[in-house]
N, C-alpha and C positions, 0 to 999 in steps of 0.2 A: 638372280639365282633361280635355278629350275625348281619346279614344284615336285614334291615326292608323289608317289602313287596314291598314298593316303590322302594327301591334300587335294589332288585332282578328283579323287573319288568323292570326297566330302563336298566339293564344289558342285560336281555333277548331281549328286543326290539332293542337295539343297535347292538347285534350280528346278528339279522335277517335282519335289515334294514340299518345298517351302512355300512362302507367300507367293501367290500367283502360279504355283505349280498345279498341274492337272492330274497328278498321279498320287496313289498311296501304295505303300509297300505291303505285300502280304508274304507270309512265310508259313508253309505247311508241308506235311509229308503226304505223299500219294504213293500208291502202289507202283512198282516198277513197270508193270504192263500198261498202266494208265499213262505213265510218263512217256513210255515208248510210243503209245498211240498219239499223244499230243505232239511229240516230235515228228511222227510220220505225217500227221495232218498239216503241221506247219510247213514241212518240206513240200508236200503235195501242192498246197495252196500258195507256196512261196511267201509265207508270213513268218514273223518272229513268234516265239513261244507266247509272249505277252499278247500279241495281236490275235493269235489263235484262241487263247483262253477268253479274251474279250469277245471275240466273235461268237464262240460257242455259248457263253453265258448270256450275252445280250440277245441272241436269237431265241434261246430257251425262255428268257424272261418275257420277251415280246409274245411268244406263242402262248405262254401261260396267261398273260394279261388279257389277251383276246378272249379267253374262255371265262374269265372271272366276272362276277357281278360288280356293280359299283361299290357295294359294301366290302366285298372281298378284295377289290383293288385298293381301297382305302386301308384295309388291314395290311395288305402287302407292303404298301409304301410306308406304313408306320412300323413295319417289321414286327408285327404282333400276330401274324397269321399262323405261325407255327404252334402257338399255344392252343389255338382253337381248330386247327385243321390238320388232320392226319393224312399226309399225301398217299395216294394210291401208288403202287410200284411204278406204273407208267408215268406218273407225274415227274419222277426223278430220273428213272433209268432209260426210258425210251426216247428216241430222237423225234424231231418234228416230222 
């Protein structure tokens, strides 16, 4: 018997996010203009939306890590930097 769309989707998600999976699902709202820009970047670089977001985030993290001291890097990886560091506007909004 053929699988329903829901069954196929459940199997697909469990392979990606279950035991041995390499992904986690995120769900958030972003502005329309930001979404359009991500779509344009993805189209320009011929990437999926997920690949585009991963590329942007990982490049920004690498740039930040290059500037941090050992102590700040440790705080970053422990996800406790936000409590002790107020980012400058360029830390978040400007590109590399």
